[in-house]
C-alpha positions as CSV (number, residue, x, y, z in Angstrom):
1,M,0.0,0.0,0.0
2,G,1.4,3.4,-1.0
3,R,2.2,6.1,1.5
4,D,-0.7,8.6,1.9
5,D,-0.4,12.3,2.5
6,K,-3.3,12.2,5.0
7,D,-2.8,11.7,8.7
8,I,-4.1,8.7,10.6
9,Y,-7.4,10.4,11.6
10,Q,-8.2,11.3,8.0
11,R,-7.4,7.8,6.9
12,F,-9.6,6.4,9.6
13,E,-12.4,8.7,8.6
14,L,-12.2,7.4,5.0
15,V,-12.2,3.8,6.1
16,V,-15.3,4.4,8.3
17,R,-17.1,6.2,5.4
18,T,-16.4,3.4,2.9
19,P,-19.0,0.7,3.2
20,K,-17.8,-3.0,3.2
21,R,-20.7,-4.0,0.9
22,R,-22.3,-1.6,-1.5
23,I,-26.1,-1.3,-1.6
24,L,-28.3,0.3,-4.3
25,L,-28.4,3.6,-2.5
26,D,-24.6,4.0,-2.8
27,A,-25.1,4.5,-6.6
28,F,-26.8,7.9,-5.8
29,L,-24.3,9.0,-3.2
30,P,-21.0,10.7,-3.9
31,P,-17.8,8.6,-3.4
32,P,-16.3,8.9,0.1
33,Q,-13.0,10.3,-1.3
34,T,-14.8,13.4,-2.7
35,L,-16.5,14.3,0.6
36,E,-14.9,17.1,2.7
37,S,-13.1,15.8,5.7
38,S,-14.5,16.8,9.1
39,V,-11.1,16.2,10.7
40,T,-8.8,19.2,10.5
41,P,-5.5,18.4,8.9
42,K,-2.6,18.3,11.3
43,E,-0.4,21.4,11.1
44,P,3.0,20.9,9.6
45,P,5.8,20.5,12.1
46,P,7.5,23.7,13.2
47,L,10.7,24.6,11.5
48,P,13.8,23.4,13.3
49,V,15.7,25.9,15.4
50,P,19.0,26.8,13.9
51,E,22.0,25.7,15.9
52,M,23.8,28.5,17.8
53,S,27.4,29.2,17.2
54,P,29.8,29.3,20.1
55,E,30.0,33.1,19.8
56,E,26.2,33.3,20.2
57,M,26.2,30.9,23.1
58,N,28.7,33.2,24.9
59,L,26.4,36.1,24.5
60,Y,23.7,34.4,26.6
61,R,26.0,33.0,29.2
62,P,26.0,34.8,32.5
63,R,29.1,36.9,32.9
64,E,31.5,36.3,35.7
65,S,33.6,39.2,36.6
66,E,36.4,39.4,39.2
67,D,35.3,42.8,40.6
68,E,31.9,41.5,41.7
69,E,31.6,40.4,45.3
70,P,29.9,37.1,46.0
71,A,26.5,37.3,47.4
72,P,26.4,37.2,51.1
73,E,25.3,33.8,52.5
74,P,21.9,33.8,54.1
75,K,21.7,33.8,57.9
76,P,21.1,30.4,59.3
77,R,17.7,29.9,60.7
78,S,17.4,29.9,64.5
79,K,16.4,26.6,65.9
80,R,13.6,26.4,68.3
81,K,14.3,25.1,71.7
82,V,12.4,22.0,72.5
83,A,10.8,22.0,75.9
84,A,12.3,19.3,78.2
85,K,10.0,16.4,78.6
86,K,8.9,15.4,82.1
87,K,10.6,12.3,83.1
88,E,8.1,9.9,84.6
89,S,9.0,6.5,85.9
90,P,7.7,3.9,83.4
91,K,4.5,2.3,84.5
92,S,3.9,-1.4,84.3
93,L,1.2,-2.7,82.0
94,R,-0.9,-3.6,85.0
95,E,-0.7,-0.1,86.4
96,E,-1.8,1.4,83.1
97,I,-4.7,-1.0,82.8
98,A,-5.8,-0.2,86.4
99,E,-5.6,3.5,85.8
100,F,-7.6,3.2,82.6
101,M,-10.3,1.0,84.3
102,H,-10.7,3.4,87.2
103,R,-10.8,6.5,85.1
104,D,-14.2,8.3,84.7
105,Q,-16.0,6.1,87.2
106,A,-18.9,8.5,87.4
107,A,-19.5,8.3,83.6
108,L,-19.6,4.5,83.6
109,A,-21.9,4.1,86.6
110,P,-25.5,3.3,85.8
111,D,-28.2,5.8,86.9
112,D,-30.3,4.6,89.8
113,D,-33.4,6.2,88.3
114,L,-33.0,4.5,85.0
115,T,-32.6,1.0,86.6
116,A,-35.7,1.6,88.7
117,S,-37.8,2.6,85.7
118,I,-36.6,-0.4,83.7
119,D,-37.4,-2.8,86.6
120,T,-41.0,-1.4,86.8
121,A,-41.4,-1.6,83.1
122,L,-40.4,-5.3,83.0
123,Q,-42.6,-6.4,85.9
124,P,-45.8,-8.1,84.7
125,T,-48.6,-6.1,86.1
126,A,-52.0,-5.1,84.9
127,D,-52.2,-2.3,82.4
128,P,-52.4,1.0,84.2
129,D,-54.6,2.3,81.3
130,K,-57.3,-0.2,82.0
131,K,-59.8,0.9,84.6
132,K,-61.1,-1.7,87.0
């Protein structure tokens, strides 16, 4: 197959427009090659950039002169002092568990009013709504 001047998208469009089997209606339609492409042709590649000569390269190189002083070095950042950690004696695992279990005892204790109301609700008695 010969090389085509169309890009891959235009060639794909032509393949899609060309039917595999022709039908009677195709006799009244224009051939797919004559239809205008809906794919815009790819722009030609940009022209190559000419090589720079060594003289031109020297023009763009930063100049180093002896009379310039080097830039002063930036001041080092001051380091923050870290607060000394309180040194506690390490607790054993049992002590930590005991401390955790005894923490917030008031929050874990059941309310007396709540248990009393649950007990009365669970006792089988006659309906208070029914009148005797």
